[in-house]
PDB file of N, CA, C and O in Angstrom, chain B, residues numbered from 101:
ATOM      1  N   MET B 101      -4.622   1.528 -19.562  1.00  0.00           N
ATOM      2  CA  MET B 101      -4.754   0.824 -18.304  1.00  0.00           C
ATOM      3  C   MET B 101      -5.239   1.805 -17.242  1.00  0.00           C
ATOM      4  O   MET B 101      -4.850   2.972 -17.244  1.00  0.00           O
ATOM      5  N   ALA B 102      -6.066   1.341 -16.363  1.00  0.00           N
ATOM      6  CA  ALA B 102      -6.615   2.157 -15.281  1.00  0.00           C
ATOM      7  C   ALA B 102      -5.525   2.485 -14.265  1.00  0.00           C
ATOM      8  O   ALA B 102      -4.590   1.709 -14.069  1.00  0.00           O
ATOM      9  N   ASP B 103      -5.656   3.629 -13.631  1.00  0.00           N
ATOM     10  CA  ASP B 103      -4.748   4.016 -12.564  1.00  0.00           C
ATOM     11  C   ASP B 103      -5.081   3.183 -11.330  1.00  0.00           C
ATOM     12  O   ASP B 103      -6.200   3.245 -10.819  1.00  0.00           O
ATOM     13  N   LEU B 104      -4.121   2.412 -10.856  1.00  0.00           N
ATOM     14  CA  LEU B 104      -4.353   1.515  -9.722  1.00  0.00           C
ATOM     15  C   LEU B 104      -3.859   2.093  -8.400  1.00  0.00           C
ATOM     16  O   LEU B 104      -3.899   1.410  -7.376  1.00  0.00           O
ATOM     17  N   THR B 105      -3.400   3.329  -8.408  1.00  0.00           N
ATOM     18  CA  THR B 105      -2.915   3.965  -7.192  1.00  0.00           C
ATOM     19  C   THR B 105      -4.058   4.145  -6.201  1.00  0.00           C
ATOM     20  O   THR B 105      -5.094   4.704  -6.561  1.00  0.00           O
ATOM     21  N   PRO B 106      -3.899   3.688  -4.973  1.00  0.00           N
ATOM     22  CA  PRO B 106      -4.966   3.836  -3.991  1.00  0.00           C
ATOM     23  C   PRO B 106      -5.195   5.305  -3.621  1.00  0.00           C
ATOM     24  O   PRO B 106      -4.265   6.111  -3.617  1.00  0.00           O
ATOM     25  N   THR B 107      -6.432   5.627  -3.316  1.00  0.00           N
ATOM     26  CA  THR B 107      -6.814   6.974  -2.886  1.00  0.00           C
ATOM     27  C   THR B 107      -7.746   6.841  -1.689  1.00  0.00           C
ATOM     28  O   THR B 107      -8.126   5.731  -1.319  1.00  0.00           O
ATOM     29  N   SER B 108      -8.113   7.958  -1.087  1.00  0.00           N
ATOM     30  CA  SER B 108      -9.048   7.893   0.039  1.00  0.00           C
ATOM     31  C   SER B 108     -10.417   7.394  -0.418  1.00  0.00           C
ATOM     32  O   SER B 108     -11.152   6.803   0.372  1.00  0.00           O
ATOM     33  N   ASP B 109     -10.768   7.626  -1.682  1.00  0.00           N
ATOM     34  CA  ASP B 109     -12.025   7.106  -2.230  1.00  0.00           C
ATOM     35  C   ASP B 109     -11.928   5.633  -2.615  1.00  0.00           C
ATOM     36  O   ASP B 109     -12.933   4.923  -2.635  1.00  0.00           O
ATOM     37  N   ARG B 110     -10.723   5.182  -2.919  1.00  0.00           N
ATOM     38  CA  ARG B 110     -10.465   3.786  -3.294  1.00  0.00           C
ATOM     39  C   ARG B 110      -9.256   3.280  -2.517  1.00  0.00           C
ATOM     40  O   ARG B 110      -8.172   3.147  -3.087  1.00  0.00           O
ATOM     41  N   PRO B 111      -9.422   2.993  -1.215  1.00  0.00           N
ATOM     42  CA  PRO B 111      -8.279   2.558  -0.411  1.00  0.00           C
ATOM     43  C   PRO B 111      -7.752   1.203  -0.876  1.00  0.00           C
ATOM     44  O   PRO B 111      -8.474   0.409  -1.478  1.00  0.00           O
ATOM     45  N   GLY B 112      -6.500   0.965  -0.586  1.00  0.00           N
ATOM     46  CA  GLY B 112      -5.896  -0.311  -0.933  1.00  0.00           C
ATOM     47  C   GLY B 112      -4.389  -0.224  -0.935  1.00  0.00           C
ATOM     48  O   GLY B 112      -3.799   0.711  -0.394  1.00  0.00           O
ATOM     49  N   LEU B 113      -3.782  -1.206  -1.549  1.00  0.00           N
ATOM     50  CA  LEU B 113      -2.336  -1.350  -1.593  1.00  0.00           C
ATOM     51  C   LEU B 113      -1.938  -1.572  -3.041  1.00  0.00           C
ATOM     52  O   LEU B 113      -2.549  -2.386  -3.734  1.00  0.00           O
ATOM     53  N   HIS B 114      -0.911  -0.852  -3.512  1.00  0.00           N
ATOM     54  CA  HIS B 114      -0.429  -1.031  -4.879  1.00  0.00           C
ATOM     55  C   HIS B 114       1.082  -1.139  -4.856  1.00  0.00           C
ATOM     56  O   HIS B 114       1.763  -0.299  -4.268  1.00  0.00           O
ATOM     57  N   VAL B 115       1.609  -2.185  -5.503  1.00  0.00           N
ATOM     58  CA  VAL B 115       3.043  -2.418  -5.593  1.00  0.00           C
ATOM     59  C   VAL B 115       3.403  -2.577  -7.057  1.00  0.00           C
ATOM     60  O   VAL B 115       2.680  -3.219  -7.819  1.00  0.00           O
ATOM     61  N   SER B 116       4.538  -1.980  -7.449  1.00  0.00           N
ATOM     62  CA  SER B 116       5.003  -2.079  -8.826  1.00  0.00           C
ATOM     63  C   SER B 116       6.496  -2.370  -8.833  1.00  0.00           C
ATOM     64  O   SER B 116       7.250  -1.822  -8.030  1.00  0.00           O
ATOM     65  N   LYS B 117       6.911  -3.234  -9.740  1.00  0.00           N
ATOM     66  CA  LYS B 117       8.324  -3.527  -9.976  1.00  0.00           C
ATOM     67  C   LYS B 117       8.453  -3.803 -11.466  1.00  0.00           C
ATOM     68  O   LYS B 117       8.314  -4.946 -11.904  1.00  0.00           O
ATOM     69  N   PRO B 118       8.720  -2.755 -12.250  1.00  0.00           N
ATOM     70  CA  PRO B 118       8.667  -2.885 -13.701  1.00  0.00           C
ATOM     71  C   PRO B 118       9.684  -3.853 -14.310  1.00  0.00           C
ATOM     72  O   PRO B 118       9.450  -4.378 -15.398  1.00  0.00           O
ATOM     73  N   SER B 119      10.797  -4.096 -13.637  1.00  0.00           N
ATOM     74  CA  SER B 119      11.775  -5.059 -14.139  1.00  0.00           C
ATOM     75  C   SER B 119      12.559  -5.608 -12.957  1.00  0.00           C
ATOM     76  O   SER B 119      12.561  -5.004 -11.884  1.00  0.00           O
ATOM     77  N   PRO B 120      13.225  -6.744 -13.139  1.00  0.00           N
ATOM     78  CA  PRO B 120      13.982  -7.337 -12.029  1.00  0.00           C
ATOM     79  C   PRO B 120      15.069  -6.416 -11.482  1.00  0.00           C
ATOM     80  O   PRO B 120      15.431  -6.522 -10.310  1.00  0.00           O
ATOM     81  N   ASN B 121      15.591  -5.521 -12.307  1.00  0.00           N
ATOM     82  CA  ASN B 121      16.672  -4.638 -11.868  1.00  0.00           C
ATOM     83  C   ASN B 121      16.183  -3.295 -11.342  1.00  0.00           C
ATOM     84  O   ASN B 121      16.977  -2.523 -10.806  1.00  0.00           O
ATOM     85  N   ALA B 122      14.908  -3.002 -11.482  1.00  0.00           N
ATOM     86  CA  ALA B 122      14.352  -1.732 -11.000  1.00  0.00           C
ATOM     87  C   ALA B 122      13.895  -1.883  -9.558  1.00  0.00           C
ATOM     88  O   ALA B 122      13.460  -2.962  -9.156  1.00  0.00           O
ATOM     89  N   PRO B 123      13.988  -0.815  -8.775  1.00  0.00           N
ATOM     90  CA  PRO B 123      13.481  -0.902  -7.397  1.00  0.00           C
ATOM     91  C   PRO B 123      11.961  -0.968  -7.384  1.00  0.00           C
ATOM     92  O   PRO B 123      11.297  -0.369  -8.230  1.00  0.00           O
ATOM     93  N   ALA B 124      11.432  -1.678  -6.446  1.00  0.00           N
ATOM     94  CA  ALA B 124       9.982  -1.742  -6.268  1.00  0.00           C
ATOM     95  C   ALA B 124       9.501  -0.407  -5.714  1.00  0.00           C
ATOM     96  O   ALA B 124      10.242   0.296  -5.028  1.00  0.00           O
ATOM     97  N   THR B 125       8.248  -0.065  -6.021  1.00  0.00           N
ATOM     98  CA  THR B 125       7.595   1.092  -5.421  1.00  0.00           C
ATOM     99  C   THR B 125       6.247   0.631  -4.898  1.00  0.00           C
ATOM    100  O   THR B 125       5.645  -0.293  -5.445  1.00  0.00           O
ATOM    101  N   GLY B 126       5.781   1.263  -3.854  1.00  0.00           N
ATOM    102  CA  GLY B 126       4.503   0.873  -3.285  1.00  0.00           C
ATOM    103  C   GLY B 126       3.797   2.053  -2.655  1.00  0.00           C
ATOM    104  O   GLY B 126       4.427   3.008  -2.201  1.00  0.00           O
ATOM    105  N   SER B 127       2.485   1.971  -2.635  1.00  0.00           N
ATOM    106  CA  SER B 127       1.678   2.977  -1.950  1.00  0.00           C
ATOM    107  C   SER B 127       0.489   2.280  -1.310  1.00  0.00           C
ATOM    108  O   SER B 127      -0.025   1.286  -1.822  1.00  0.00           O
ATOM    109  N   ALA B 128       0.070   2.824  -0.186  1.00  0.00           N
ATOM    110  CA  ALA B 128      -1.052   2.252   0.545  1.00  0.00           C
ATOM    111  C   ALA B 128      -1.892   3.376   1.124  1.00  0.00           C
ATOM    112  O   ALA B 128      -1.366   4.372   1.621  1.00  0.00           O
ATOM    113  N   VAL B 129      -3.212   3.203   1.054  1.00  0.00           N
ATOM    114  CA  VAL B 129      -4.152   4.124   1.678  1.00  0.00           C
ATOM    115  C   VAL B 129      -5.214   3.258   2.344  1.00  0.00           C
ATOM    116  O   VAL B 129      -5.774   2.359   1.716  1.00  0.00           O
ATOM    117  N   CYS B 130      -5.488   3.532   3.613  1.00  0.00           N
ATOM    118  CA  CYS B 130      -6.484   2.780   4.359  1.00  0.00           C
ATOM    119  C   CYS B 130      -7.738   3.623   4.522  1.00  0.00           C
ATOM    120  O   CYS B 130      -7.677   4.852   4.490  1.00  0.00           O
ATOM    121  N   HIS B 131      -8.868   2.963   4.695  1.00  0.00           N
ATOM    122  CA  HIS B 131     -10.124   3.681   4.909  1.00  0.00           C
ATOM    123  C   HIS B 131     -10.128   4.444   6.229  1.00  0.00           C
ATOM    124  O   HIS B 131     -10.993   5.295   6.434  1.00  0.00           O
ATOM    125  N   CYS B 132      -9.188   4.165   7.128  1.00  0.00           N
ATOM    126  CA  CYS B 132      -9.089   4.914   8.393  1.00  0.00           C
ATOM    127  C   CYS B 132      -8.360   6.242   8.209  1.00  0.00           C
ATOM    128  O   CYS B 132      -8.320   7.062   9.126  1.00  0.00           O
ATOM    129  N   GLY B 133      -7.782   6.455   7.021  1.00  0.00           N
ATOM    130  CA  GLY B 133      -7.086   7.702   6.738  1.00  0.00           C
ATOM    131  C   GLY B 133      -5.582   7.580   6.683  1.00  0.00           C
ATOM    132  O   GLY B 133      -4.918   8.506   6.217  1.00  0.00           O
ATOM    133  N   ALA B 134      -5.018   6.482   7.136  1.00  0.00           N
ATOM    134  CA  ALA B 134      -3.576   6.291   7.089  1.00  0.00           C
ATOM    135  C   ALA B 134      -3.119   6.096   5.650  1.00  0.00           C
ATOM    136  O   ALA B 134      -3.822   5.487   4.843  1.00  0.00           O
ATOM    137  N   SER B 135      -1.938   6.616   5.333  1.00  0.00           N
ATOM    138  CA  SER B 135      -1.372   6.410   4.005  1.00  0.00           C
ATOM    139  C   SER B 135       0.140   6.353   4.116  1.00  0.00           C
ATOM    140  O   SER B 135       0.719   6.890   5.060  1.00  0.00           O
ATOM    141  N   ALA B 136       0.786   5.694   3.141  1.00  0.00           N
ATOM    142  CA  ALA B 136       2.233   5.563   3.139  1.00  0.00           C
ATOM    143  C   ALA B 136       2.707   5.230   1.738  1.00  0.00           C
ATOM    144  O   ALA B 136       1.961   4.673   0.932  1.00  0.00           O
ATOM    145  N   THR B 137       3.964   5.579   1.453  1.00  0.00           N
ATOM    146  CA  THR B 137       4.605   5.187   0.203  1.00  0.00           C
ATOM    147  C   THR B 137       5.979   4.628   0.545  1.00  0.00           C
ATOM    148  O   THR B 137       6.523   4.897   1.616  1.00  0.00           O
ATOM    149  N   ALA B 138       6.531   3.851  -0.375  1.00  0.00           N
ATOM    150  CA  ALA B 138       7.855   3.280  -0.168  1.00  0.00           C
ATOM    151  C   ALA B 138       8.529   3.065  -1.505  1.00  0.00           C
ATOM    152  O   ALA B 138       7.871   2.822  -2.517  1.00  0.00           O
ATOM    153  N   THR B 139       9.857   3.156  -1.499  1.00  0.00           N
ATOM    154  CA  THR B 139      10.670   2.875  -2.678  1.00  0.00           C
ATOM    155  C   THR B 139      11.814   1.976  -2.252  1.00  0.00           C
ATOM    156  O   THR B 139      12.464   2.219  -1.236  1.00  0.00           O
ATOM    157  N   GLY B 140      12.053   0.943  -3.031  1.00  0.00           N
ATOM    158  CA  GLY B 140      13.099  -0.028  -2.720  1.00  0.00           C
ATOM    159  C   GLY B 140      12.465  -1.320  -2.244  1.00  0.00           C
ATOM    160  O   GLY B 140      11.459  -1.312  -1.533  1.00  0.00           O
ATOM    161  N   ASP B 141      13.063  -2.421  -2.642  1.00  0.00           N
ATOM    162  CA  ASP B 141      12.469  -3.725  -2.365  1.00  0.00           C
ATOM    163  C   ASP B 141      12.213  -3.975  -0.880  1.00  0.00           C
ATOM    164  O   ASP B 141      11.123  -4.413  -0.512  1.00  0.00           O
ATOM    165  N   SER B 142      13.188  -3.707  -0.029  1.00  0.00           N
ATOM    166  CA  SER B 142      12.988  -3.996   1.399  1.00  0.00           C
ATOM    167  C   SER B 142      11.985  -3.038   2.037  1.00  0.00           C
ATOM    168  O   SER B 142      11.222  -3.440   2.916  1.00  0.00           O
ATOM    169  N   GLN B 143      11.979  -1.775   1.606  1.00  0.00           N
ATOM    170  CA  GLN B 143      11.014  -0.822   2.150  1.00  0.00           C
ATOM    171  C   GLN B 143       9.596  -1.164   1.713  1.00  0.00           C
ATOM    172  O   GLN B 143       8.658  -1.034   2.499  1.00  0.00           O
ATOM    173  N   VAL B 144       9.432  -1.598   0.467  1.00  0.00           N
ATOM    174  CA  VAL B 144       8.102  -1.983  -0.021  1.00  0.00           C
ATOM    175  C   VAL B 144       7.629  -3.242   0.704  1.00  0.00           C
ATOM    176  O   VAL B 144       6.449  -3.359   1.035  1.00  0.00           O
ATOM    177  N   LYS B 145       8.532  -4.171   0.948  1.00  0.00           N
ATOM    178  CA  LYS B 145       8.165  -5.372   1.707  1.00  0.00           C
ATOM    179  C   LYS B 145       7.659  -4.977   3.100  1.00  0.00           C
ATOM    180  O   LYS B 145       6.661  -5.521   3.573  1.00  0.00           O
ATOM    181  N   ALA B 146       8.341  -4.039   3.752  1.00  0.00           N
ATOM    182  CA  ALA B 146       7.910  -3.574   5.077  1.00  0.00           C
ATOM    183  C   ALA B 146       6.566  -2.857   4.990  1.00  0.00           C
ATOM    184  O   ALA B 146       5.735  -3.002   5.887  1.00  0.00           O
ATOM    185  N   LEU B 147       6.338  -2.082   3.920  1.00  0.00           N
ATOM    186  CA  LEU B 147       5.056  -1.407   3.732  1.00  0.00           C
ATOM    187  C   LEU B 147       3.928  -2.426   3.613  1.00  0.00           C
ATOM    188  O   LEU B 147       2.888  -2.272   4.254  1.00  0.00           O
ATOM    189  N   VAL B 148       4.118  -3.453   2.810  1.00  0.00           N
ATOM    190  CA  VAL B 148       3.093  -4.486   2.626  1.00  0.00           C
ATOM    191  C   VAL B 148       2.829  -5.207   3.944  1.00  0.00           C
ATOM    192  O   VAL B 148       1.673  -5.422   4.309  1.00  0.00           O
ATOM    193  N   GLU B 149       3.873  -5.577   4.648  1.00  0.00           N
ATOM    194  CA  GLU B 149       3.692  -6.269   5.930  1.00  0.00           C
ATOM    195  C   GLU B 149       2.962  -5.390   6.943  1.00  0.00           C
ATOM    196  O   GLU B 149       2.080  -5.867   7.657  1.00  0.00           O
ATOM    197  N   GLY B 150       3.323  -4.120   7.008  1.00  0.00           N
ATOM    198  CA  GLY B 150       2.664  -3.207   7.938  1.00  0.00           C
ATOM    199  C   GLY B 150       1.212  -2.962   7.581  1.00  0.00           C
ATOM    200  O   GLY B 150       0.354  -2.903   8.461  1.00  0.00           O
ATOM    201  N   TYR B 151       0.932  -2.817   6.290  1.00  0.00           N
ATOM    202  CA  TYR B 151      -0.442  -2.580   5.850  1.00  0.00           C
ATOM    203  C   TYR B 151      -1.319  -3.793   6.149  1.00  0.00           C
ATOM    204  O   TYR B 151      -2.425  -3.649   6.669  1.00  0.00           O
ATOM    205  N   THR B 152      -0.831  -4.979   5.823  1.00  0.00           N
ATOM    206  CA  THR B 152      -1.656  -6.168   6.045  1.00  0.00           C
ATOM    207  C   THR B 152      -1.828  -6.478   7.528  1.00  0.00           C
ATOM    208  O   THR B 152      -2.844  -7.050   7.923  1.00  0.00           O
ATOM    209  N   ALA B 153      -0.851  -6.109   8.354  1.00  0.00           N
ATOM    210  CA  ALA B 153      -0.957  -6.373   9.789  1.00  0.00           C
ATOM    211  C   ALA B 153      -1.815  -5.343  10.521  1.00  0.00           C
ATOM    212  O   ALA B 153      -2.445  -5.667  11.527  1.00  0.00           O
ATOM    213  N   ASN B 154      -1.845  -4.095  10.019  1.00  0.00           N
ATOM    214  CA  ASN B 154      -2.458  -3.010  10.787  1.00  0.00           C
ATOM    215  C   ASN B 154      -3.578  -2.249  10.080  1.00  0.00           C
ATOM    216  O   ASN B 154      -4.265  -1.450  10.717  1.00  0.00           O
ATOM    217  N   HIS B 155      -3.777  -2.474   8.797  1.00  0.00           N
ATOM    218  CA  HIS B 155      -4.766  -1.708   8.043  1.00  0.00           C
ATOM    219  C   HIS B 155      -5.535  -2.634   7.102  1.00  0.00           C
ATOM    220  O   HIS B 155      -5.414  -3.856   7.186  1.00  0.00           O
ATOM    221  N   GLY B 156      -6.324  -2.045   6.211  1.00  0.00           N
ATOM    222  CA  GLY B 156      -7.094  -2.862   5.278  1.00  0.00           C
ATOM    223  C   GLY B 156      -8.023  -3.786   6.038  1.00  0.00           C
ATOM    224  O   GLY B 156      -8.827  -3.341   6.858  1.00  0.00           O
ATOM    225  N   ALA B 157      -7.910  -5.035   5.770  1.00  0.00           N
ATOM    226  CA  ALA B 157      -8.785  -6.030   6.405  1.00  0.00           C
ATOM    227  C   ALA B 157      -8.438  -6.268   7.876  1.00  0.00           C
ATOM    228  O   ALA B 157      -9.182  -6.961   8.570  1.00  0.00           O
ATOM    229  N   ALA B 158      -7.324  -5.710   8.369  1.00  0.00           N
ATOM    230  CA  ALA B 158      -6.914  -5.935   9.746  1.00  0.00           C
ATOM    231  C   ALA B 158      -7.819  -5.242  10.765  1.00  0.00           C
ATOM    232  O   ALA B 158      -7.830  -5.617  11.937  1.00  0.00           O
ATOM    233  N   HIS B 159      -8.573  -4.240  10.328  1.00  0.00           N
ATOM    234  CA  HIS B 159      -9.530  -3.599  11.228  1.00  0.00           C
ATOM    235  C   HIS B 159     -10.784  -3.233  10.450  1.00  0.00           C
ATOM    236  O   HIS B 159     -10.781  -3.232   9.219  1.00  0.00           O
ATOM    237  N   ASP B 160     -11.836  -2.927  11.158  1.00  0.00           N
ATOM    238  CA  ASP B 160     -13.105  -2.668  10.480  1.00  0.00           C
ATOM    239  C   ASP B 160     -13.160  -1.234   9.951  1.00  0.00           C
ATOM    240  O   ASP B 160     -12.244  -0.447  10.187  1.00  0.00           O
ATOM    241  N   ARG B 161     -14.215  -0.903   9.250  1.00  0.00           N
ATOM    242  CA  ARG B 161     -14.332   0.399   8.598  1.00  0.00           C
ATOM    243  C   ARG B 161     -14.524   1.565   9.564  1.00  0.00           C
ATOM    244  O   ARG B 161     -14.572   2.714   9.125  1.00  0.00           O
ATOM    245  N   THR B 162     -14.634   1.306  10.848  1.00  0.00           N
ATOM    246  CA  THR B 162     -14.753   2.398  11.807  1.00  0.00           C
ATOM    247  C   THR B 162     -13.366   2.937  12.184  1.00  0.00           C
ATOM    248  O   THR B 162     -13.260   3.924  12.911  1.00  0.00           O
ATOM    249  N   GLY B 163     -12.304   2.285  11.688  1.00  0.00           N
ATOM    250  CA  GLY B 163     -10.950   2.763  11.954  1.00  0.00           C
ATOM    251  C   GLY B 163     -10.320   2.212  13.199  1.00  0.00           C
ATOM    252  O   GLY B 163      -9.272   2.701  13.623  1.00  0.00           O
ATOM    253  N   ARG B 164     -10.921   1.207  13.803  1.00  0.00           N
ATOM    254  CA  ARG B 164     -10.351   0.624  15.019  1.00  0.00           C
ATOM    255  C   ARG B 164      -9.238  -0.334  14.671  1.00  0.00           C
ATOM    256  O   ARG B 164      -8.632  -0.927  15.564  1.00  0.00           O
TER     257      ARG B 164
END
């Protein structure tokens, strides 16, 4: 399987939860240079909400 972890060359959001009892993990990299990681279901939920509200498609490729 391909590595789906976002990088500065391939920005995006990746979330993993291998089983219902395991904590979720997440990582995000935006084309503006911002990056973040999170561990735990509530922290990953906050990471996803923050990324979708403030990065990725939320602003254009100039970083605004």
